[in-house]
Each structure stands twice: as C-alpha cells, then as structure tokens.
N, C-alpha and C positions, 0 to 999 in steps of 0.2 A: 504494501499500500503506497508507504515512502518511496520508493521507488519511483510509483507510474505518477505519485503525487507532485515529486519535483522534476519529473518528464513532460508531466503536461504543463505546469509552473514556470520551466525552462521553454518550453514550446510558443507562449505564450508570448512570454519577454521577448521572445526572437522573433514573432512575428509580429508583434506591437512597435518594434524596434525597428522592423523593415518599412513598415507603414507609415511609421515620421519618419524615417531617412527617405521616405515618398517625396519629400516636402523638394527634395534639392530639384526634383524636375518639372516641379511647376506644383500645383493647388491642383490635388485629384482625390477621386471617391477614398478614397484606402486613406490618406492623411486626415479627410474628415469623420471615417470612423472609428479612429481611435481618438479623433480629440471628444469626437461627442462622446465615446464609452469615456475617456476619462472625466469631463465635466460631471457628468451621469455620476459615475463611482464617486469622484469628490463630494457632490453636492449631497446624494445618499450617505459618505460618511457622517458629514457635517453636521445631516437631518439628526443622525444616529448619534453624536455626540451633544448635540444641543438638547434630545430629550433626556439622554440618560446622564446626564450631569450637568443640567441646568433647567429645564422644564417641569421632569418629573419628584426630582427631590428635593426645588427649589419653591414649585407651586402646585403643583397637585399636591405630591405627597402631604407636604403641611395642611392644603384645604382638606384632604378628608380625614387624618389622623394625626392634627397638630391640635393646637389647643385653643380656644375661642381667641384669645387675644393674639396668636401668630393667626387665625384665620382672617381676622379683622385686617392684620399688618398684609396677607397679601392679596387682599379684595384692590388696594390700589393697583400693584400690577397686572392685576386679574381685569381690569375696565380697563386700560390702557392696552390690552395684548385687544381685548374686544374692540378699540376704539380705535386698533391702527387695522382690525379686519376689514372695518368697514369703509377701506381705502377698495374694496373690490369693487361693492355699489356704489357705482358714479352719483348719484342722488344724496348717498350720505357719505362721501370721500371730506365734505370737509369738517366731520367730526374726529377727522382721525390729527387735525390738526394741533391740539392741545398737547397727546399722546407724544407727536413727531417733533412739537417745539422743546417740550421736557429733554427730548434725548436729544436731540442736536445740542440746547443748553449746558444738556451735564457732559454730553461726547469734547463742547469745544471747553468748557473746562477742567477738565482732564486731560485734554489735549496741552493745554496753555499750564497746566502746571505739570507734566513729564516732558516739558520742553524747558523747564525753570528750573525745575527739582534733579533733572535727568541730563540735561543737555548744558543750560547755562552757567550752572554752578558750578556743576564739576570742571567746565572748563576753565573758568576764573580761579577757581581752588587748585587745579593740577597746574595754570600757568603761577600761579605765585607760590607752590611748594616746591617747584622744580628751581628755583631760587635757592633753596634750603642748601647752603656748601656743607651743615652738618651732617643731613641726612646725602647727601652726595660721595662725602670721602666715609661714611657706613658702606657706601657702596663702591667704593675705589675707586669715585669718579674725581678726575681732579675737578679743582675751582675750573679754572680757565675752560674748561667743557661744560660744565653744568652752567656758568654765566651762557656762550655762545647757545646752547642749547635752546633754554630760558630765553634771551634774545630774539633767536629767532621764531621759535612758539609765540608769543609775545607778540613780535612785529608783526606775523600772519593773522593774529585772531585781532588784533585791531586794524590794518588797512581790510581787510576783510569785511569789517563792519562799518568802517570808513565808505568802502565798496557799496555799500546797501543805501546809501547818506544821501536823500534827492532833495535836501532843500538849495532850490536854486532862486536867484533871482534875473526879474526880469533886465533883456537888455532895450535898446534903443526901436530896437526891430520890431520886438514883441516876441521875442525869443526865450526861452529858461535857459538859463548859464550857469554851472555850480563856481566856488571860488576855484583856481587856478592851485592853488594848493590843494583843496579838496580834490579835485579831476588828479594831480600828481600822486596821489595816497591811496585813488581811485584802480588808478593804471594797476602799482604794484598789489595791490589787492585780486585786482582779477590774474595777476599770476599765480597767487597763493592759490587763486579758485580753480583756474586751470591744473595745476599740480595736482590739487585734490582731487578734479574730475579724473584725470587723468589715470592717475593712482588706482582711484574705486573701480574703471573700466578698466585696466590691467587685471586688479582682483576678481569680478566678474569674468573676464576673458577668459582666467588662469580656470577659475571653478567650471566654469564650461567645456574648457577643453580637459579639462581631469574627467568631467562624468563623460563624456563622449569617447575618450580614450580608454575609460570602463566598460562602457558599451560596447565598443568592440571588442576588444579584449571577453567579455561575457559570451558574445555571437561565438569567437572563435572556441574557448571552451566549450561553448556548449553541441557546438557542429563536431569536435573532436572525440567528444563523451558521447556523442548520439552516433558518432560511426561507431 
C-alpha cells in the first residue's frame, strides 16, 4: 500500500509539473487544468482550516455548549457574519456596510500598529544599537567597522525616508519643485532603494531557481525509480 501510494503521488507530481512547464509554449488547457486544480485544492484547504480552527471552535461551539456569557459575546460576530452574507442579495447588500466598515477599520489599525511596532521601531532601535561599541567589542567587531556599518545603515534609512518626502513649493510657471537639497538626498535614497529591490529580486530569483532545480531532480528521480 505504501509503495502504491508513493507511486500515485509521484506520478501526480510528475504530471502536474509537466502541466505547469507546458506554459513555456504558451497558455494552453493543460496549464489551466493545473492552475484550476491548485486554486480549488487551496480554497478547499483554507475553507477546512477556517472551519475547524476558527468557525467551529470559536463561534459554533461556544454558541451551543458555552455559558450564557459566552453566548452573549458570540452574538456580535454571528450578527456580523450574517450581515456580510447579506451581500449575496443585491437589495440587502447595504446591510453589510457596518460589518465591512468595522473589519476595514480594525484591519487598518492592526496594519498600522504592526508597521510601527514590527518595522519602524525595530528599524530605529537596530540603527541605534549598531553604534553600541561595547556590544560590538563583545562580538569581536572593531569600533571602526561598527561605526562604518552603522553610518551606512543610518544614511540608508534617512535618505530613503527623505525620498518619500513630497513637500514642494510652487514655481513661477505653476509646477511644483522640491528643495535642491531634498532632491539631492532623494537621489541618494533612490540608490539605496534600488540596491534593496535588486537584493530582494535576487533572493526571489534564487528561491525560484532552487524550486526549479528541485522539480527537475524530482522528475529525474521519479523516472529513474519508475524504470
């Protein structure tokens, strides 16, 4: 049974890999079949996870087996879910605005907090801590190297932030022009942004190339084991 299951999974992996690779010759039904199956399976998996880890344990189960207080708390998300389902009916779609507005507001608040607490503040603390010469000496890093690295990081942070400064003054012809010093700093920030995007692209390309090599090796190994 184990061998047959391995054979079936290996054969399916081999077939769908060829379906995906068929996109190299253009959009075709084989590629669409693979994409539709992938989207369908992913949607089913996400729906299953949402049901067993969110809807059932956090909504349905407390409504059925929970205390009166828990049932009272669960009425709020239940009413919100019912209002969102009202979008299915065109005449009652407006009732979903309250729930959607609440979700968008909470989502925006969480996103802003995450950006500040998870990105901005750690970036500031990381830029400050890199000038800590005592911590650098504990890591066997020379003070000159620590100051140089910290200066590059600090300059990249400041120039990148200045690049997104859009304050400008109107010129005589009606166009808007930033200060020359701001333009110079923004140009330097553009260099740091280009380096960052290039590094990110190189990482994505390396990851994609690694996945491609893994698929090729998997196909070769499957053919060898099958023969």
